[in-house]
C-alpha positions as CSV (number, residue, x, y, z in Angstrom):
1,M,78.1,53.3,125.8
2,K,74.9,52.0,126.6
3,N,72.9,53.0,129.8
4,I,71.7,49.8,130.7
5,Q,73.7,46.8,131.9
6,P,74.1,44.5,129.0
7,D,72.9,41.0,129.1
8,H,76.0,38.7,130.0
9,S,74.1,35.3,130.1
10,N,75.1,34.1,126.5
11,L,78.8,35.0,127.3
12,I,79.2,33.1,130.6
13,K,77.6,30.2,129.2
14,R,79.8,29.9,126.0
15,I,82.9,30.0,128.3
16,D,81.2,27.5,131.0
17,L,81.7,30.2,133.7
18,E,79.7,29.3,136.7
19,I,81.2,31.9,139.5
20,P,79.2,35.0,139.4
21,L,80.6,38.0,138.2
22,V,81.5,40.7,140.6
23,G,81.3,44.6,140.1
24,F,83.3,47.4,141.7
25,Y,80.8,50.2,142.8
26,D,80.9,53.8,143.5
27,A,77.4,55.1,144.5
28,P,75.7,57.5,146.9
29,E,73.4,55.0,148.9
30,P,74.1,51.4,150.5
31,G,70.5,50.5,150.2
32,P,70.4,49.0,146.7
33,F,73.6,47.0,147.3
34,E,71.9,45.0,150.3
35,P,72.8,42.3,151.9
36,L,75.8,44.1,152.9
37,I,79.1,43.3,154.9
38,K,81.6,45.4,156.3
39,P,85.4,44.7,156.9
40,E,87.2,44.6,160.3
41,R,90.2,46.1,160.7
42,G,92.9,44.4,158.6
43,E,90.6,42.2,156.5
44,C,91.6,41.5,152.9
45,V,89.2,42.8,150.5
46,F,89.1,39.2,148.9
47,S,88.7,37.4,152.4
48,F,85.0,38.1,151.3
49,Y,85.3,35.9,148.1
50,K,82.8,33.7,149.4
51,N,80.5,36.2,150.6
52,W,80.3,37.6,146.9
53,L,79.6,34.0,145.7
54,A,76.8,33.8,148.4
55,G,75.2,37.0,146.9
56,E,76.6,39.4,149.9
57,T,78.1,42.7,148.9
58,L,81.4,44.4,150.7
59,H,80.5,47.8,151.9
60,I,84.0,50.3,152.1
61,T,84.0,53.6,153.7
62,K,86.6,55.7,155.5
63,E,85.6,54.0,158.9
64,H,85.2,50.4,157.7
65,Y,88.2,49.8,155.0
66,G,89.8,46.5,156.2
67,C,93.5,46.4,155.5
68,G,96.0,49.2,155.1
69,G,96.2,48.8,151.6
70,V,92.5,49.2,150.6
71,G,92.5,52.2,153.0
72,R,95.2,54.0,151.5
73,W,94.4,53.2,147.6
74,M,90.3,53.1,147.7
75,C,89.9,55.5,150.8
76,G,92.8,57.9,151.0
77,V,93.5,57.0,154.3
78,E,97.0,56.5,155.4
79,I,98.0,54.4,158.1
80,R,102.0,54.3,157.7
81,S,104.2,57.1,157.2
82,R,105.8,57.0,153.8
83,K,108.9,55.9,154.9
84,E,107.5,53.1,157.0
85,F,105.2,52.2,153.9
86,I,108.3,51.8,151.6
87,K,110.3,49.9,153.8
88,F,107.4,47.6,154.7
89,L,106.8,46.6,150.8
90,A,110.3,46.8,150.0
91,D,112.5,45.1,152.7
92,E,109.8,43.3,155.0
93,E,107.8,42.0,151.7
94,G,110.4,42.2,149.2
95,L,108.4,43.3,146.2
96,K,111.0,45.6,144.6
97,A,114.6,45.3,144.1
98,S,115.1,48.3,146.4
99,R,113.4,51.0,148.2
100,E,114.4,53.5,145.9
101,L,112.3,51.4,143.0
102,M,109.3,51.0,145.5
103,E,109.2,54.8,146.1
104,K,109.2,55.5,142.2
105,W,106.2,53.0,141.8
106,I,104.5,54.5,144.5
107,D,104.9,58.1,143.2
108,S,103.8,56.9,139.9
109,S,100.5,54.8,141.0
110,Q,97.2,56.6,141.4
111,T,94.8,56.3,144.2
112,Y,91.3,55.8,143.3
113,Q,89.5,59.0,143.5
114,A,86.1,58.4,145.0
115,S,83.0,60.2,143.8
116,Y,81.0,59.0,146.9
117,S,81.5,58.1,150.3
118,H,80.4,54.3,149.7
119,L,82.4,51.9,147.6
120,F,80.8,48.5,147.1
121,I,82.3,45.2,145.7
122,G,79.9,42.2,145.4
123,P,77.5,40.7,142.7
124,L,76.2,42.7,139.6
125,K,73.3,45.1,140.2
126,A,71.4,45.5,136.8
127,D,69.7,48.7,138.4
128,Q,73.2,50.2,139.5
129,W,74.7,50.3,136.0
130,E,75.3,54.1,136.4
131,H,77.7,53.7,139.5
132,L,79.6,50.6,138.2
133,K,83.3,51.1,137.8
134,S,84.2,47.6,136.5
135,V,83.4,44.0,136.1
136,T,85.5,41.3,137.5
137,F,85.4,37.7,136.0
138,F,86.9,35.1,138.3
139,V,88.1,32.4,135.6
140,N,90.3,29.5,135.1
141,P,93.2,29.4,132.6
142,D,90.9,28.3,129.6
143,Q,88.3,31.0,130.4
144,L,91.2,33.5,130.8
145,S,92.0,32.4,127.5
146,A,88.6,33.1,126.1
147,L,88.3,36.2,127.8
148,M,91.8,37.4,126.5
149,I,90.8,36.6,122.9
150,G,87.5,38.4,123.4
151,A,89.4,41.4,124.6
152,Q,91.2,41.5,121.7
153,Y,88.2,40.9,119.1
154,Q,87.7,44.6,118.1
155,S,90.9,45.8,119.0
156,S,93.2,47.6,116.1
157,P,97.1,48.1,116.5
158,E,96.7,51.7,116.9
159,D,94.3,51.4,120.2
160,A,95.8,51.3,123.8
161,P,96.3,47.8,124.9
162,P,93.1,46.0,125.2
163,V,94.6,43.8,128.1
164,I,97.3,45.0,130.7
165,A,98.5,43.2,133.7
166,P,99.8,45.5,135.9
167,F,101.8,45.5,139.3
168,G,99.9,46.2,142.5
169,S,97.7,45.0,145.2
170,G,94.6,42.7,144.7
171,C,92.5,45.5,145.4
172,M,94.3,47.9,142.9
173,E,93.9,45.4,140.4
174,L,90.0,45.6,140.7
175,Y,90.5,49.1,139.1
176,P,93.6,49.7,137.5
177,F,92.6,51.6,134.3
178,Q,94.1,55.0,133.3
179,D,91.1,55.9,131.3
180,P,87.8,54.3,132.4
181,D,86.0,55.3,129.1
182,I,87.9,52.8,126.8
183,A,87.6,49.4,126.0
184,Q,90.2,47.5,128.3
185,A,90.8,44.7,130.6
186,A,93.4,43.6,133.3
187,I,94.6,40.2,134.3
188,G,94.4,40.6,138.4
189,A,94.6,38.4,141.3
190,T,98.2,38.1,140.9
191,D,99.2,39.5,144.4
192,I,100.4,36.5,146.3
193,A,99.2,38.5,149.5
194,M,95.5,37.7,148.6
195,R,95.7,34.5,146.6
196,Q,94.8,32.6,149.7
197,H,91.5,33.5,150.1
198,I,90.7,32.4,146.3
199,P,90.8,29.0,144.7
200,P,94.5,28.1,143.4
201,D,93.3,27.7,139.9
202,I,91.4,31.0,139.5
203,L,92.7,34.3,138.2
204,A,90.8,37.6,138.0
205,F,90.0,39.3,134.4
206,T,88.7,42.8,135.2
207,V,87.1,44.9,132.5
208,T,85.9,48.5,132.1
209,K,82.2,49.2,131.2
210,L,82.9,49.4,127.7
211,M,85.1,46.5,127.3
212,F,82.3,44.2,129.5
213,E,79.7,45.6,126.7
214,Q,82.1,44.4,124.0
215,L,82.6,41.0,125.5
216,C,78.6,40.6,126.2
217,A,77.9,41.5,122.2
218,L,80.5,38.6,121.0
219,D,77.8,36.7,118.5
220,E,78.0,33.6,116.1
221,R,80.6,35.0,113.9
222,S,83.2,35.0,116.8
223,F,85.3,32.7,118.2
224,L,82.8,31.7,120.9
225,Y,81.2,29.3,117.9
226,K,84.1,28.3,116.2
227,P,86.3,25.2,116.2
228,F,89.4,26.3,118.3
229,L,86.9,26.6,121.2
230,K,85.4,23.5,120.5
231,R,88.4,21.4,120.3
232,L,89.4,22.7,123.6
233,R,86.3,21.9,125.2
234,K,86.8,18.4,123.8
235,A,90.2,18.1,124.9
236,R,89.0,19.0,128.4
237,G,86.1,16.3,128.4
238,L,83.3,18.8,128.1
239,P,80.3,18.5,126.0
240,D,79.7,20.8,122.7
241,L,77.7,23.7,123.6
């Protein structure tokens, strides 16, 4: 893996993506991520979607984390008892068929283990590549299709699945990887609790740093320059790139 952030300008040009990429960072100091916003109690991470597009970064700490899900998953802060949490998710929200299944899922899911006391979600910062944990593309279905193929481009059958779609909250989907050192991607923004904060035709495609490097390295030999994608653009009434 390189020590500098790869140039993603050609990739986003070839898939016609205008929405800025968003990074999830675990870093020692807030300064490099300014301008910053702090969430109020109960606020969903994705309610700051428009702030990210405006160049602002969400700053998460154990004191200011927003909703309880973020507090538990990102910061290790419990605001409900285990029993209340299971009852809320299984009974009140109906996310699993039984409390037993919900309990098993909670026990099997890993909370994020922060290296520093500051977490950040916002625009990519090239000089903070060292502290970057994942990159998220907010995409329409056609762009998602292109990134899905891109994620498969260097994948062999014996490799770990290059794309996953795990169950979990929207914030969990920003870093759902068991092994951050492999090339892997995750389809996200599938949590209906957070979808009210983003456009209805948008999903997330979140990638590890190694997968981001592989996507940025796609060149003229790849599908990005071949007939399938050109025909899709023509069908959508878009000019050839």
